N, C-alpha and C positions, 0 to 999 in steps of 0.2 A: 647139596652142599656147595657145588661149584657155582651155582647161580648166586648164592649168598655171598661168596667171596668176590665174584665179579661185581655185584651191586655195592659191596662195601668199598670197592676200588673207586667208586664214583665220588666218595668224600675227598680223598686226596686230589683227585682230578679237578673237582670244583675249587679246592683251595689253590691249586696251581694256576688255574685260569684266573682266579681272583687276584693273585699276586702279579701275574704277568700282564694282565689286561685291565688295569685299574681305570685308565682314562676311557676305554671303550665301554666299560661297564657303567660308567656314569651317564654317558650319552644314550646307551641302549638299554637302560634299566627297564623301561616300559615294555620293550619287546622280550626281554628275558623273563619278565613276570608273566607275560602271556604264553611264552614257550613252556613255562612251568605248569600253568593251569591246563593248557591243551594237552600236554604230555600225561598229566595225571588222569584227565578224563578219558583220553583215548587208551591209556594203559589199562584202566579198569574195564573199559569196553572190550578190549582184546583179551583180557584175562577171563572175562565172562564167556567169551566165545571160544576159550581154550586155545588161542593162538599164542602160545607162550613165548616164542622167540621175538615176536613183535612187542608183546607186553613187557618183556624184560628190557628190551631196547628203550622203550618209552619211559619205563621207570628209571633206568640209568640216566636218561636225559633230564628227567624231572629232578633227580637227586643232585646232579651237577648244577643245574640252573638254580635250585633252591639254595645250595651251599654258596654259590656265587652271589646270590642276592643278600643273604643274611650276614655275611662277613663284611664288617665295615672297617 
């Protein structure tokens, strides 16, 4: 339950980053996209290896970067 609450906190974090860093997101859009892709791949890999704290961290990063990318 705590993991779910922490992962849901990634949504407002992504929105806050999007609001505060609009000009940096325009120039770094390519890198944020790759950060999302790599975080998802590594998160799944670590989840399959049952190293949950690393997988949860990577999924949090993936959610934050995804929210930052889709909000225009």
